[in-house]
C-alpha positions in Angstrom: -22.9 45.9 23.6 -23.3 44.3 27.0 -20.2 42.8 28.7 -21.8 39.3 28.8 -22.1 39.3 25.0 -18.3 39.9 24.7 -17.8 37.1 27.2 -19.9 34.7 25.2 -18.1 35.6 22.0 -14.7 35.2 23.8 -15.7 31.7 25.1 -16.9 30.6 21.7 -13.7 31.8 20.1 -11.5 30.0 22.7 -13.6 26.8 22.3 -13.3 27.0 18.5 -9.5 27.4 18.7 -9.2 24.6 21.2 -11.4 22.3 19.1 -9.2 22.9 16.0 -6.1 22.3 18.0 -7.5 18.9 19.1 -8.4 18.0 15.5 -4.9 19.0 14.4 -3.2 16.8 16.9 -5.5 13.9 16.2 -4.7 14.2 12.5 -1.0 14.6 13.2 -1.0 11.4 15.3 -2.5 9.5 12.3 -0.5 11.1 9.5 2.8 11.4 11.3 3.1 9.0 14.1 6.5 8.1 15.5 7.9 5.8 12.8 8.5 2.2 14.1 11.8 0.8 13.0 12.4 -2.7 11.7 13.5 -4.2 15.0 10.5 -2.7 16.8 8.0 -4.1 14.3 9.7 -7.5 14.3 9.6 -7.8 18.1 5.9 -6.8 18.0 5.0 -9.3 15.3 6.8 -12.1 17.3 5.1 -11.2 20.5 1.6 -10.4 19.2 1.1 -12.1 15.9 2.9 -15.4 15.8 5.7 -14.3 13.6 8.2 -17.2 13.1 11.8 -16.3 12.7 12.3 -19.0 10.1 10.3 -16.8 7.7 13.3 -14.5 7.7 15.3 -17.2 6.0 12.9 -17.5 3.0 14.9 -16.0 0.1 13.6 -12.9 -1.6 14.8 -10.1 -3.9 15.1 -6.6 -2.6 13.5 -4.1 -4.9 14.2 -0.3 -4.5 13.3 2.7 -6.6 12.4 6.3 -6.3 8.7 7.1 -6.0 7.0 9.6 -8.3 6.8 11.8 -5.2 10.6 11.8 -4.7 11.2 9.4 -1.8 12.8 6.0 -2.0 10.5 3.0 -1.7 11.4 -0.6 -0.9 9.7 -4.0 -1.6 10.3 -7.7 -1.2 9.7 -10.1 -4.1 9.3 -13.8 -3.2 9.4 -16.3 -6.0 7.1 -19.4 -5.9 8.9 -22.7 -6.3 6.6 -23.7 -9.2 6.9 -21.8 -12.4 4.1 -19.3 -12.4 3.2 -15.9 -13.8 0.8 -15.1 -11.0 1.8 -12.3 -8.5 0.0 -11.6 -5.2 0.5 -8.1 -3.9 0.4 -8.0 -0.1 -0.2 -4.6 1.4 0.5 -3.8 5.1 -1.3 -1.6 7.5 -0.7 1.8 9.2 2.8 2.5 10.6 3.9 -1.1 10.0 5.9 -2.6 7.2 6.1 -5.6 4.9 7.3 -7.8 7.8 3.7 -7.9 9.0 2.6 -9.6 5.8 4.9 -12.5 6.1 2.3 -14.5 8.1 0.4 -14.8 4.8 3.5 -15.6 2.7 3.5 -19.4 2.8 -0.2 -19.5 2.2 0.1 -17.6 -1.0 3.3 -19.4 -2.1 1.4 -22.7 -1.6 -1.4 -21.4 -3.7 1.0 -20.9 -6.6 1.8 -17.2 -6.4 4.9 -15.2 -6.5 4.4 -12.6 -3.7 5.4 -8.9 -3.7 5.3 -7.0 -0.4 6.1 -3.2 -0.6 6.9 -1.0 2.4 4.5 1.9 2.1 5.4 5.6 2.4 7.1 6.4 5.7 7.1 2.7 6.7 9.8 0.1 6.9 12.7 0.9 4.6 10.7 3.4 2.5 11.0 7.1 2.9 8.4 9.9 2.9 7.4 12.5 5.4 3.8 11.4 6.3 1.5 8.4 6.0 -1.4 9.4 3.7 -3.9 6.5 4.2 -3.8 5.6 0.5 -3.8 9.0 -1.1 -0.2 8.6 -2.4 0.3 4.9 -1.4 -2.1 3.8 -4.1 0.0 5.4 -6.8 3.1 3.9 -5.4 1.5 0.4 -5.6 0.4 1.0 -9.2 3.9 2.1 -10.1 5.2 -1.1 -8.5 2.8 -3.0 -10.7 4.3 -1.2 -13.7 7.8 -2.2 -12.6 6.8 -5.8 -12.1 4.9 -5.9 -15.4 8.0 -4.6 -17.3 10.1 -7.3 -15.7 7.5 -10.0 -16.1 5.5 -9.1 -19.2 3.0 -12.0 -18.8 2.5 -11.4 -15.1 -1.1 -11.5 -13.8 -2.0 -9.7 -10.5 -4.2 -10.2 -7.5 -4.1 -8.1 -4.4 -4.5 -8.7 -0.6 -4.5 -5.9 1.9 -4.7 -5.6 5.7 -6.1 -2.6 7.5 -4.8 0.6 5.8 -3.3 -1.8 3.2 -6.8 -3.1 2.6 -8.2 0.3 2.0 -5.3 1.0 -0.4 -5.9 -2.3 -2.2 -9.5 -1.3 -2.8 -8.4 2.0 -4.3 -5.7 0.3 -6.4 -8.2 -2.3 -7.7 -10.7 0.5 -8.7 -8.0 2.3 -10.7 -5.9 -0.5 -12.2 -7.6 -3.1 -14.5 -4.7 -5.5 -14.2 -5.8 -6.5 -10.7 -7.9 -9.6 -11.3 -9.4 -10.0 -7.8 -9.2 -8.4 -4.4 -9.1 -9.7 -0.8 -9.6 -6.9 1.7 -9.0 -7.7 5.4 -10.1 -5.4 8.2 -10.0 -2.3 6.0 -11.7 1.0 6.7 -14.4 2.4 4.4 -13.5 6.1 4.7 -12.4 8.7 7.3 -15.8 8.8 8.9 -15.3 5.0 9.4 -12.0 5.6 11.0 -13.6 8.1 13.4 -16.1 5.5 14.5 -13.4 4.1 16.7 -13.5 7.3 18.8 -17.0 8.6 18.2 -19.8 6.0 18.3 -22.6 8.3 17.4 -23.0 8.6 13.6 -24.8 12.0 13.8 -21.9 13.5 15.8 -19.4 12.1 13.4 -21.1 13.7 10.5 -21.2 17.0 12.4 -17.4 17.0 13.2 -16.2 15.5 9.9 -16.0 18.8 8.0 -13.6 20.2 10.5 -11.3 17.2 10.2 -11.5 17.4 6.4 -10.7 21.1 6.2 -7.8 20.7 8.6 -6.5 17.7 6.7 -6.5 19.6 3.5 -5.0 22.7 5.0 -2.2 21.2 7.1 -1.5 17.8 5.5 -2.7 18.3 1.9 -4.9 15.2 2.1 -8.4 15.2 0.7 -10.7 12.7 2.2 -12.1 11.9 -1.2 -8.7 10.5 -2.1 -8.8 8.0 0.8 -12.4 6.9 0.4 -12.2 3.1 0.0 -16.0 2.7 0.1 -16.3 4.9 -3.0 -13.6 2.9 -4.6 -15.3 -0.4 -3.7 -18.4 0.9 -5.5 -16.4 1.0 -8.8 -14.9 -2.5 -8.6 -16.3 -5.3 -10.8 -13.8 -8.0 -10.0 -14.2 -10.9 -7.6 -13.9 -9.4 -4.1 -13.7 -10.8 -0.6 -14.3 -8.9 2.6 -12.9 -10.2 5.9 -13.5 -8.6 9.2 -14.2 -9.3 12.9 -17.1 -8.0 14.9 -14.7 -7.6 17.9 -12.3 -5.3 16.0 -11.8 -2.2 18.1 -9.3 -0.5 15.8 -11.2 -0.5 12.5 -14.6 -1.2 13.9 -17.1 -3.6 12.3 -19.1 -0.6 11.1 -16.5 -0.2 8.3 -17.2 -3.8 7.1 -20.9 -3.0 7.1 -20.4 0.0 4.9 -18.1 -1.9 2.5 -20.7 -4.7 2.3 -23.4 -2.2 1.4 -21.2 -0.8 -1.4 -20.4 -4.3 -2.7 -23.4 -6.6 -1.8 -22.2 -9.4 -4.1 -18.8 -9.7 -2.4 -17.7 -12.9 -0.7 -17.8 -12.2 3.0 -16.2 -13.9 6.1 -16.9 -12.4 9.5 -15.1 -13.6 12.6 -16.8 -13.0 15.9 -14.1 -12.5 18.5 -10.8 -11.5 16.9 -9.0 -8.2 17.7 -7.8 -6.1 14.8 -5.8 -8.1 12.2 -5.7 -11.1 14.5 -8.0 -13.6 12.7 -5.1 -15.3 10.9 -3.4 -15.6 14.3 -6.3 -16.9 16.3 -7.9 -19.1 13.6 -5.2 -19.9 11.1 -6.8 -23.0 9.6 -10.2 -21.3 9.2 -8.6 -18.2 7.8 -6.5 -20.2 5.3 -9.5 -22.3 4.3 -11.7 -19.3 3.4 -8.9 -17.6 1.5 -8.0 -20.8 -0.4 -11.6 -21.4 -1.4 -12.1 -17.8 -2.5 -8.8 -17.8 -4.5 -9.7 -20.9 -6.4 -13.2 -19.6 -7.2 -11.8 -16.2 -8.3 -9.2 -17.9 -10.5 -11.9 -19.9 -12.1 -13.9 -16.8 -12.9 -10.9 -14.9 -14.3 -9.1 -18.0 -15.7 -5.8 -17.2 -14.1 
């Protein structure tokens, strides 16, 4: 065999190894980023997202239990001043915690809901070794619903999710009939949708996706089918709202387009110029207005 064929084979081998190393480190940065502690997240929320320290004085009940997967999970339960059996589940995003959901707290309390905010796996005060983008988080949320239902037998549930929490909320709603309506805010559709932040060309994304999927299963035990929010959205037959921004550069607008194609009858609100998860911060009155209108319409449909 000519020497140049050996050279070509060697180059291909080196490139293949290097490509798999790149994919591994990208996946590791997503599944196992440096965990942000409570103080870091609080400082970030104050600086970037209008967090008001007075919210920390709103009384809540700490809830802790051991997940079916063996790590401890934490949640905050806020009771509405008016007597109600309605519970809004608020799910936070990637490498954040329930603190990030407090900007929505007063809105949902004023709408007559008790509010439950869990810390997802490897987030906030919850344990766990990796973030799984909904693969295990969805089961933790369903188990929280079971706990709340056992404590409040007449409870009725709705769900709001932001970013990764939005994707998780879609999966939960597709699996648990107790969720009566869904509000997903800047959520991703699937892993290909997540990649669209880094690779703009859809053809290239489809070509490289199998490597990401096989490496994900091999090293992190995460199957992309288990984190496919678009597929989950297809199964949902409850009132649904999709909120996104065309200027989102973290979970790009392409994801909202995919979700809208999966659920063409969803109520949709698209902001034009907001960064990721900043619509409530930049346009609080408009954000609250569209949420309030949707909640009232959804309640009428399901008679909450």
